[in-house]
C-alpha positions, 0 to 999 in steps of 0.5 A: 548526453544520451542516456543509457537504455537500461542502467540501474545507476544513471549517476556515476559515483565512486565506491566510497561516495556510493557507500556514504549516500547509502548510509545517509539515506538509510539513516534519514529513513530511520530518523523519519520513522522515529520522528513521526507524530504518531506511532504504528501502535497508535495508528493500529488502535485507531483502525481498531476503533474504526473496525469496532474491533476488540480494544481491551487487550494485554493488561486491560483484557477483561475478565472471563465472560466480560463485555468487550464492546467498542464504540460504533461512533468512529465508524459511523462518523468516518463513513459519513464524512468520507461519503460527503467528501466523495459526493462533493468531489465527484459531481457531474461533470468532475471538471469544468472547462471554460473556453475563451474565444471562438474555437476554445469555447467550441471545444470546451464540452469535448474536453469536459467529456474527455476528462469525465471518461478518463476518470472513470476509465482509470478508476479514479473514484476507488483510489481517491476513496481509499486515500480519503478513507486513510486520511480520516483514520491516519495522520495522512492519506497518500496517493502515489502516481507512477509509471508502470511497465510489466512483462509476462510470458504469454503463449499466443497464436499470431499471423507472423510475416515470412522473410522473403529471399530478395533474389528468388522472391521465395520464402527464405528457409532455415537449416531445418527447411522451415520458413524464416519468420520476421523479427523486430529489433526487440526480438519479437515476431512481426505480425503480417499484413493481409498482402504479405506472405505469412504463417500461423505460429504459436509464439511463447515469449515476453509480452508487455501486459502493462505500460503507463500510469498506475496508482497506489495507496500507501499507508502511514507505516509505509511512507515517510517525509524527509524530514518529518518535522518540516513545518513548510513544504519548502523544507521537504527534501525527500519522500520515501515509501516502503514496498516488498518484492519477491526475490525471483522478481528482483533477480529478473529485474536485475537481469533486465538492468533495473536493479544492480545484480551485485546488490540483489545477490547481497540481499541473500535468500532469507525473508526480511519483512518487518512485522506489524505492531499490535496494541500491546506493542508486540510484533504480529508475525506474518506467515513464514516463507521457506521458498527461495523464489517467493521470499520477500525483500523489504525495500525503500524507494526514496525520492530526494533532492541533493547535489551529487555532481557539484552542479547544483541540486536536483531530484533523484530516485534511489531504491535501497534496503535499509535493513541491509544497507544495500543500494539497488538503484540510483537514477535521475527523476525523469518524471518531473511531476509530483508523484505523491498526493498527500491528503490531510483534511485536518492539517496540523500547524506544526507539520507540513505533511501530517494532519490530525486524525479524525478518529485519533484526535477528534473522536478519541475522547467520545469514542473511549467514553462511549466504549467504557459506558457500553462495557459498563452497562453490559457488564452490569446487566450480566451481573444482574442476570447472572448474579452469583449465588451462595451454596452450602457445602454438601447441599443437595442441589447440583448445578450441573444436574439442575441448571440455574434458569427460568422456571427451574425447580431446585431441590433443597433440604434447607431454605438456607442451602442456596442464597444470593 
Protein backbone atom coordinates (compact mmCIF):
# COMPACT_ATOMS: atom_id res chain seq x y z
CA UNK A 1 0.00 0.00 0.00
CA UNK A 2 1.39 3.41 -0.95
CA UNK A 3 1.91 5.71 1.98
CA UNK A 4 0.13 9.05 2.08
CA UNK A 5 2.43 11.99 1.39
CA UNK A 6 1.76 13.86 4.65
CA UNK A 7 -0.52 12.41 7.29
CA UNK A 8 -0.21 12.67 11.10
CA UNK A 9 -1.94 9.28 11.45
CA UNK A 10 -0.50 6.52 9.30
CA UNK A 11 -2.35 4.03 11.46
CA UNK A 12 -6.12 4.12 11.07
CA UNK A 13 -7.70 3.65 14.52
CA UNK A 14 -11.25 4.06 15.69
CA UNK A 15 -11.95 6.95 18.02
CA UNK A 16 -12.33 4.73 21.10
CA UNK A 17 -9.11 2.80 20.33
CA UNK A 18 -7.23 6.04 19.77
CA UNK A 19 -8.45 7.30 23.14
CA UNK A 20 -7.39 4.04 24.84
CA UNK A 21 -3.95 4.21 23.19
CA UNK A 22 -3.47 7.81 24.33
CA UNK A 23 -4.45 6.94 27.90
CA UNK A 24 -2.17 3.89 27.90
CA UNK A 25 0.86 5.84 26.64
CA UNK A 26 0.33 8.69 29.11
CA UNK A 27 0.05 6.27 32.03
CA UNK A 28 3.17 4.41 30.83
CA UNK A 29 5.17 7.67 30.77
CA UNK A 30 3.91 8.68 34.23
CA UNK A 31 4.73 5.24 35.66
CA UNK A 32 8.22 5.32 34.13
CA UNK A 33 8.97 8.72 35.67
CA UNK A 34 7.88 7.49 39.10
CA UNK A 35 9.94 4.26 38.96
CA UNK A 36 13.29 5.70 37.89
CA UNK A 37 16.19 4.82 40.17
CA UNK A 38 16.96 8.50 40.90
CA UNK A 39 14.71 11.48 41.46
CA UNK A 40 15.10 14.82 39.72
CA UNK A 41 16.08 16.28 43.08
CA UNK A 42 18.95 13.77 43.39
CA UNK A 43 20.20 14.54 39.89
CA UNK A 44 20.08 18.28 40.56
CA UNK A 45 22.16 17.72 43.70
CA UNK A 46 24.78 15.76 41.73
CA UNK A 47 24.99 18.54 39.16
CA UNK A 48 25.48 21.04 41.96
CA UNK A 49 28.35 18.99 43.30
CA UNK A 50 29.97 19.02 39.87
CA UNK A 51 29.47 22.79 39.52
CA UNK A 52 30.78 23.33 43.08
CA UNK A 53 27.55 25.21 43.63
CA UNK A 54 25.91 25.99 46.98
CA UNK A 55 24.54 22.82 48.59
CA UNK A 56 23.57 24.02 52.08
CA UNK A 57 20.06 25.15 51.24
CA UNK A 58 16.67 24.98 52.92
CA UNK A 59 16.84 23.70 56.50
CA UNK A 60 20.58 23.07 56.12
CA UNK A 61 21.32 26.70 55.27
CA UNK A 62 24.34 28.02 57.22
CA UNK A 63 24.16 30.91 59.63
CA UNK A 64 25.05 34.40 58.54
CA UNK A 65 28.64 34.74 57.28
CA UNK A 66 29.20 30.97 57.59
CA UNK A 67 31.10 29.14 54.87
CA UNK A 68 29.34 27.19 52.10
CA UNK A 69 32.26 25.60 50.26
CA UNK A 70 31.46 22.58 48.08
CA UNK A 71 34.12 19.95 47.42
CA UNK A 72 36.07 20.26 44.19
CA UNK A 73 36.67 16.50 44.00
CA UNK A 74 33.61 15.62 41.83
CA UNK A 75 34.43 18.27 39.22
CA UNK A 76 38.09 17.26 39.15
CA UNK A 77 37.42 13.51 38.83
CA UNK A 78 34.58 13.82 36.27
CA UNK A 79 36.61 16.10 34.00
CA UNK A 80 39.63 13.82 34.23
CA UNK A 81 37.63 10.65 33.48
CA UNK A 82 35.72 12.28 30.62
CA UNK A 83 39.01 13.42 29.12
CA UNK A 84 40.43 9.90 29.32
CA UNK A 85 37.33 8.39 27.68
CA UNK A 86 37.38 10.93 24.83
CA UNK A 87 41.10 10.43 24.35
CA UNK A 88 40.53 6.67 24.12
CA UNK A 89 37.74 6.99 21.54
CA UNK A 90 39.08 9.77 19.33
CA UNK A 91 42.35 8.33 18.13
CA UNK A 92 43.91 8.57 14.67
CA UNK A 93 42.06 7.15 12.84
CA UNK A 94 38.73 6.81 14.66
CA UNK A 95 37.77 3.77 12.56
CA UNK A 96 40.06 0.97 11.45
CA UNK A 97 39.04 -0.73 8.20
CA UNK A 98 40.50 -4.04 7.12
CA UNK A 99 39.95 -5.25 3.58
CA UNK A 100 40.06 -8.87 2.47
CA UNK A 101 41.01 -9.53 -1.11
CA UNK A 102 42.71 -7.43 -3.75
CA UNK A 103 40.07 -4.75 -4.41
CA UNK A 104 38.86 -4.45 -0.79
CA UNK A 105 42.38 -3.96 0.55
CA UNK A 106 43.00 -1.17 -1.95
CA UNK A 107 39.94 0.83 -0.83
CA UNK A 108 40.42 0.37 2.94
CA UNK A 109 42.45 3.61 3.45
CA UNK A 110 39.85 5.57 1.49
CA UNK A 111 37.05 4.27 3.73
CA UNK A 112 39.04 5.19 6.85
CA UNK A 113 39.61 8.72 5.57
CA UNK A 114 35.92 9.08 4.68
CA UNK A 115 34.76 8.10 8.16
CA UNK A 116 37.31 10.44 9.73
CA UNK A 117 36.05 13.30 7.57
CA UNK A 118 32.40 12.58 8.34
CA UNK A 119 33.03 12.45 12.08
CA UNK A 120 34.60 15.91 11.96
CA UNK A 121 31.94 17.27 9.58
CA UNK A 122 29.03 16.20 11.80
CA UNK A 123 30.67 17.42 15.02
CA UNK A 124 30.60 13.96 16.55
CA UNK A 125 33.21 14.85 19.14
CA UNK A 126 31.15 17.63 20.75
CA UNK A 127 27.96 15.53 20.93
CA UNK A 128 29.76 12.47 22.25
CA UNK A 129 31.57 14.57 24.85
CA UNK A 130 28.25 15.91 26.17
CA UNK A 131 26.71 12.43 26.28
CA UNK A 132 29.68 10.99 28.19
CA UNK A 133 29.65 13.99 30.53
CA UNK A 134 25.98 13.38 31.40
CA UNK A 135 26.56 9.64 31.84
CA UNK A 136 29.16 10.37 34.54
CA UNK A 137 26.87 12.70 36.51
CA UNK A 138 23.44 11.21 35.81
CA UNK A 139 22.41 7.52 35.73
CA UNK A 140 22.72 7.57 31.92
CA UNK A 141 23.68 9.71 28.97
CA UNK A 142 21.39 9.61 25.93
CA UNK A 143 22.42 10.56 22.38
CA UNK A 144 19.50 10.76 19.96
CA UNK A 145 20.02 10.36 16.21
CA UNK A 146 17.04 11.46 14.14
CA UNK A 147 16.00 12.77 10.75
CA UNK A 148 15.42 16.52 10.70
CA UNK A 149 13.80 18.67 8.02
CA UNK A 150 13.34 22.40 8.57
CA UNK A 151 11.91 25.07 6.27
CA UNK A 152 12.20 28.85 6.67
CA UNK A 153 10.99 31.83 4.66
CA UNK A 154 14.03 33.22 2.88
CA UNK A 155 14.38 36.08 0.37
CA UNK A 156 16.88 35.29 -2.38
CA UNK A 157 17.71 36.55 -5.86
CA UNK A 158 17.55 33.83 -8.48
CA UNK A 159 17.98 33.40 -12.19
CA UNK A 160 14.62 31.81 -12.99
CA UNK A 161 13.69 30.17 -16.29
CA UNK A 162 11.00 31.86 -18.41
CA UNK A 163 8.17 29.78 -19.84
CA UNK A 164 8.18 29.84 -23.64
CA UNK A 165 5.15 29.84 -25.91
CA UNK A 166 5.40 26.62 -27.99
CA UNK A 167 3.72 28.24 -31.01
CA UNK A 168 5.51 31.59 -31.25
CA UNK A 169 8.78 30.59 -29.54
CA UNK A 170 8.42 33.80 -27.55
CA UNK A 171 8.23 34.24 -23.77
CA UNK A 172 4.72 33.59 -22.43
CA UNK A 173 3.13 36.61 -20.77
CA UNK A 174 0.63 36.75 -17.91
CA UNK A 175 -2.39 39.09 -17.61
CA UNK A 176 -0.14 41.93 -16.42
CA UNK A 177 2.15 41.54 -19.41
CA UNK A 178 4.99 40.08 -17.36
CA UNK A 179 6.92 36.94 -18.39
CA UNK A 180 5.61 33.72 -16.87
CA UNK A 181 8.24 32.06 -14.66
CA UNK A 182 8.66 28.28 -14.63
CA UNK A 183 7.60 26.57 -11.39
CA UNK A 184 8.17 23.00 -10.30
CA UNK A 185 5.66 20.53 -8.87
CA UNK A 186 6.40 21.78 -5.35
CA UNK A 187 5.60 25.38 -6.34
CA UNK A 188 9.22 26.57 -6.22
CA UNK A 189 10.77 28.50 -9.09
CA UNK A 190 13.08 26.54 -11.38
CA UNK A 191 16.54 28.00 -11.89
CA UNK A 192 17.54 28.47 -15.52
CA UNK A 193 20.57 27.05 -17.26
CA UNK A 194 22.97 29.15 -19.32
CA UNK A 195 21.16 28.26 -22.59
CA UNK A 196 17.61 29.02 -21.40
CA UNK A 197 15.93 32.45 -21.42
CA UNK A 198 15.77 33.68 -17.86
CA UNK A 199 14.95 36.61 -15.64
CA UNK A 200 16.57 37.88 -12.43
CA UNK A 201 13.85 37.93 -9.79
CA UNK A 202 13.69 38.30 -6.03
CA UNK A 203 12.02 35.19 -4.60
CA UNK A 204 10.45 35.24 -1.13
CA UNK A 205 9.33 31.76 -0.17
CA UNK A 206 9.90 28.63 1.84
CA UNK A 207 13.32 27.08 1.49
CA UNK A 208 14.54 23.85 3.03
CA UNK A 209 17.39 24.92 5.28
CA UNK A 210 18.06 21.50 6.75
CA UNK A 211 17.50 17.92 5.68
CA UNK A 212 19.23 14.85 7.00
CA UNK A 213 20.45 13.34 10.25
CA UNK A 214 20.66 15.46 13.38
CA UNK A 215 21.72 14.83 16.96
CA UNK A 216 20.42 15.77 20.38
CA UNK A 217 21.64 15.13 23.92
CA UNK A 218 18.71 14.27 26.21
CA UNK A 219 19.07 14.83 29.98
CA UNK A 220 17.82 12.32 32.52
CA UNK A 221 14.71 14.30 33.46
CA UNK A 222 13.51 14.36 29.83
CA UNK A 223 13.94 10.67 28.97
CA UNK A 224 12.22 7.48 30.08
CA UNK A 225 12.55 3.79 29.27
CA UNK A 226 9.40 1.69 29.11
CA UNK A 227 9.52 -0.02 31.53
CA UNK A 228 12.22 1.57 33.67
CA UNK A 229 12.57 -1.52 35.88
CA UNK A 230 13.59 -3.76 32.94
CA UNK A 231 16.67 -5.82 33.79
CA UNK A 232 17.39 -6.79 30.18
CA UNK A 233 17.03 -4.84 26.94
CA UNK A 234 14.83 -7.61 25.55
CA UNK A 235 12.20 -6.52 28.11
CA UNK A 236 12.18 -2.91 26.90
CA UNK A 237 9.21 -2.14 24.67
CA UNK A 238 9.50 1.62 24.36
CA UNK A 239 11.37 4.88 24.87
CA UNK A 240 10.06 8.37 25.51
CA UNK A 241 11.62 11.82 25.33
CA UNK A 242 10.21 15.13 26.50
CA UNK A 243 10.58 18.24 24.35
CA UNK A 244 8.94 21.64 23.94
CA UNK A 245 7.50 23.34 20.88
CA UNK A 246 6.26 26.87 20.38
CA UNK A 247 2.52 27.03 19.76
CA UNK A 248 3.03 28.85 16.48
CA UNK A 249 5.44 26.14 15.33
CA UNK A 250 2.91 23.45 16.24
CA UNK A 251 0.25 25.23 14.21
CA UNK A 252 2.58 25.52 11.20
CA UNK A 253 3.41 21.82 11.38
CA UNK A 254 -0.27 21.01 11.69
CA UNK A 255 -0.89 22.95 8.47
CA UNK A 256 1.83 20.88 6.81
CA UNK A 257 0.17 17.68 8.01
CA UNK A 258 2.79 16.70 10.59
CA UNK A 259 0.43 17.01 13.59
CA UNK A 260 -3.32 16.69 13.91
CA UNK A 261 -5.01 20.12 13.72
CA UNK A 262 -7.79 19.27 16.17
CA UNK A 263 -5.31 17.97 18.75
CA UNK A 264 -3.14 21.10 18.43
CA UNK A 265 -6.17 23.35 18.92
CA UNK A 266 -7.20 21.32 21.97
CA UNK A 267 -3.88 22.14 23.66
CA UNK A 268 -5.02 25.73 24.19
CA UNK A 269 -2.87 28.86 24.22
CA UNK A 270 -1.46 28.74 27.76
CA UNK A 271 2.11 27.65 28.45
CA UNK A 272 2.41 24.26 30.17
CA UNK A 273 6.13 23.58 30.71
CA UNK A 274 7.03 21.54 33.82
CA UNK A 275 9.19 23.38 36.35
CA UNK A 276 12.45 21.87 37.54
CA UNK A 277 12.94 20.84 41.17
CA UNK A 278 15.54 22.36 43.48
CA UNK A 279 17.35 20.66 46.39
CA UNK A 280 14.58 21.50 48.82
CA UNK A 281 12.02 19.80 46.58
CA UNK A 282 10.39 23.08 45.53
CA UNK A 283 9.70 24.03 41.93
CA UNK A 284 12.06 26.42 40.19
CA UNK A 285 9.64 28.46 38.03
CA UNK A 286 10.72 29.63 34.60
CA UNK A 287 10.06 33.06 33.15
CA UNK A 288 6.36 33.46 32.31
CA UNK A 289 5.41 33.79 28.67
CA UNK A 290 2.30 35.83 27.88
CA UNK A 291 2.67 35.82 24.08
CA UNK A 292 0.38 33.33 22.40
CA UNK A 293 2.70 32.64 19.45
CA UNK A 294 5.77 31.98 21.60
CA UNK A 295 3.98 30.03 24.35
CA UNK A 296 5.63 26.64 24.74
CA UNK A 297 3.88 23.30 24.91
CA UNK A 298 5.41 20.29 26.62
CA UNK A 299 5.15 17.15 24.48
CA UNK A 300 6.43 13.58 24.61
CA UNK A 301 7.62 11.53 21.64
CA UNK A 302 7.19 7.84 22.41
CA UNK A 303 8.74 5.04 20.38
CA UNK A 304 6.88 1.88 21.34
CA UNK A 305 6.37 -1.75 20.30
CA UNK A 306 2.74 -2.88 20.08
CA UNK A 307 0.24 -4.80 17.99
CA UNK A 308 -2.33 -2.24 16.80
CA UNK A 309 -3.70 -3.94 13.71
CA UNK A 310 -3.86 -7.57 14.88
CA UNK A 311 -1.06 -8.62 12.52
CA UNK A 312 1.76 -8.70 15.04
CA UNK A 313 3.93 -6.32 17.00
CA UNK A 314 5.86 -3.54 15.29
CA UNK A 315 7.43 -0.22 16.22
CA UNK A 316 5.37 2.97 16.18
CA UNK A 317 6.15 6.63 16.90
CA UNK A 318 3.61 8.77 18.75
CA UNK A 319 3.68 12.43 19.78
CA UNK A 320 1.36 13.32 22.63
CA UNK A 321 0.70 15.76 25.43
CA UNK A 322 0.78 13.81 28.69
CA UNK A 323 -0.65 16.66 30.77
CA UNK A 324 -3.66 17.18 28.47
CA UNK A 325 -4.06 13.61 27.18
CA UNK A 326 -3.93 14.59 23.49
CA UNK A 327 -2.48 12.46 20.69
CA UNK A 328 -0.94 14.65 17.98
CA UNK A 329 0.71 12.05 15.77
CA UNK A 330 0.85 8.26 15.30
CA UNK A 331 3.05 6.82 12.58
CA UNK A 332 5.02 3.74 11.67
CA UNK A 333 8.69 3.76 12.60
CA UNK A 334 10.23 3.91 9.14
CA UNK A 335 13.82 4.48 10.26
CA UNK A 336 14.33 0.89 11.35
CA UNK A 337 17.50 1.76 13.24
CA UNK A 338 18.17 2.45 16.94
CA UNK A 339 17.68 6.18 17.43
CA UNK A 340 18.69 6.35 21.12
CA UNK A 341 22.28 5.55 22.08
CA UNK A 342 22.40 5.08 25.87
CA UNK A 343 25.76 5.43 27.67
CA UNK A 344 26.24 3.81 31.09
CA UNK A 345 29.94 3.68 32.04
CA UNK A 346 29.03 2.00 35.34
CA UNK A 347 26.08 -0.31 34.50
CA UNK A 348 23.71 -1.53 37.18
CA UNK A 349 22.93 -5.26 37.39
CA UNK A 350 19.26 -4.57 38.19
CA UNK A 351 18.55 -2.00 35.44
CA UNK A 352 19.05 -2.51 31.71
CA UNK A 353 19.19 1.17 30.72
CA UNK A 354 20.47 2.84 33.90
CA UNK A 355 23.90 2.89 35.46
CA UNK A 356 25.55 4.13 38.60
CA UNK A 357 26.29 7.82 38.71
CA UNK A 358 30.02 8.48 39.10
CA UNK A 359 29.21 11.38 41.43
CA UNK A 360 26.00 10.16 43.02
CA UNK A 361 27.18 6.64 43.82
CA UNK A 362 30.99 6.52 43.56
CA UNK A 363 32.14 9.88 44.92
CA UNK A 364 29.20 10.95 47.07
CA UNK A 365 30.73 9.92 50.44
CA UNK A 366 34.14 11.42 49.68
CA UNK A 367 32.58 14.60 48.27
CA UNK A 368 30.28 15.18 51.24
CA UNK A 369 33.05 14.41 53.74
CA UNK A 370 35.39 16.82 51.96
CA UNK A 371 32.63 19.43 51.82
CA UNK A 372 32.01 19.08 55.55
CA UNK A 373 35.72 19.39 56.38
CA UNK A 374 36.14 22.47 54.17
CA UNK A 375 33.19 24.19 55.84
CA UNK A 376 34.29 23.23 59.36
CA UNK A 377 37.82 24.51 58.79
CA UNK A 378 36.56 27.73 57.24
CA UNK A 379 34.01 28.31 60.00
CA UNK A 380 36.61 27.56 62.70
CA UNK A 381 39.08 29.96 61.09
CA UNK A 382 36.36 32.62 60.91
CA UNK A 383 35.60 32.16 64.63
CA UNK A 384 39.29 32.52 65.48
CA UNK A 385 39.82 35.57 63.33
CA UNK A 386 36.48 37.15 64.22
CA UNK A 387 36.22 36.00 67.81
CA UNK A 388 33.20 37.46 69.64
CA UNK A 389 33.96 40.04 72.32
CA UNK A 390 32.16 41.11 75.47
CA UNK A 391 31.48 44.83 75.95
CA UNK A 392 30.24 46.40 79.19
CA UNK A 393 26.96 48.22 78.78
CA UNK A 394 27.64 51.97 78.67
CA UNK A 395 31.30 51.42 77.75
CA UNK A 396 33.24 54.23 76.13
CA UNK A 397 34.25 52.19 73.07
CA UNK A 398 31.88 52.33 70.06
CA UNK A 399 32.69 49.69 67.41
CA UNK A 400 31.18 51.86 64.66
CA UNK A 401 33.48 54.80 65.46
CA UNK A 402 36.55 52.68 66.27
CA UNK A 403 36.28 49.44 64.23
CA UNK A 404 37.98 46.30 65.47
CA UNK A 405 41.04 45.40 63.41
CA UNK A 406 44.84 45.14 63.29
CA UNK A 407 46.69 48.04 64.94
CA UNK A 408 43.40 49.42 66.29
CA UNK A 409 43.54 51.53 69.46
CA UNK A 410 40.46 51.14 71.63
CA UNK A 411 39.72 53.82 74.23
CA UNK A 412 38.30 52.45 77.50
CA UNK A 413 37.89 53.78 81.03
CA UNK A 414 38.28 50.35 82.60
CA UNK A 415 40.30 47.38 81.31
CA UNK A 416 37.29 45.17 82.01
CA UNK A 417 34.99 47.11 79.69
CA UNK A 418 36.13 44.91 76.74
CA UNK A 419 36.93 41.22 77.15
CA UNK A 420 37.08 38.19 74.83
